[in-house]
Structures are given as C-alpha cells and as structure tokens.
Phi, psi and omega in degrees: 000134181258159179269152171283168178298322179294319177298317178298317180295316180294323176297316180293324177296313181298312180299317182287328177298317176297315178298326179301311181290323176297315180296319180300312180292319180297316181296324176299313180296317181293315180300318178293318181297326181261004177069030179271119179290128184213125175276163178298321180298315178295317178301313179297319180297311180297315180296322179296319179299311180293332178293315178299315177299319180296318179299312180297315180300312183294321180296313180297314179297319180299315181293323181294322184260001183299116176078007181227158175280155178303323181292321178295320179296311180296319180298313181290329179292318184264002180298327182289347180265000181289143177278147181292000000 
C-alpha cells in the first residue's frame, strides 16, 4: 500500500517535530559542554532552519521511494546517463 502525498507530508512533519525537540535539547547540552555561548533565540533559530531542511529532505525521499525499492528508484533515475 502506498501513501498519499499528504500522508507522506504528515509523516515527515511528525517525525521532524519529534526531532526538533530532541535537537533543541541536544544542542543546549552540546553548547554548554563546549562552552559555546548560545541564547534561546539563537538556538531556536538554528534548530528551525535545520528542521525546515529536514522536512523537505524527508518528504522528497519518501516520495521518491514510495512504492518502489531503492534500487529500482536509483536505476530508473540514472538510466538516462548510461552510455550506448
């Protein structure tokens, strides 16, 4: 069974929302451990940028591989580059 585009998008949003909070807490711990001065605003901004990138990356990959094996997807993608 394949997912609709909306289902793929909602899955990526849910997965990334969880990742957002994990990343936010992790970055606070890492910044403190390495003595990097970081305000909450800066931390949120950086985490938000990476979150948007993550949503887009996950959505594109999900759509590319939806209902197909990774090898079939890669094979069809690079078939046009084969030499005669």
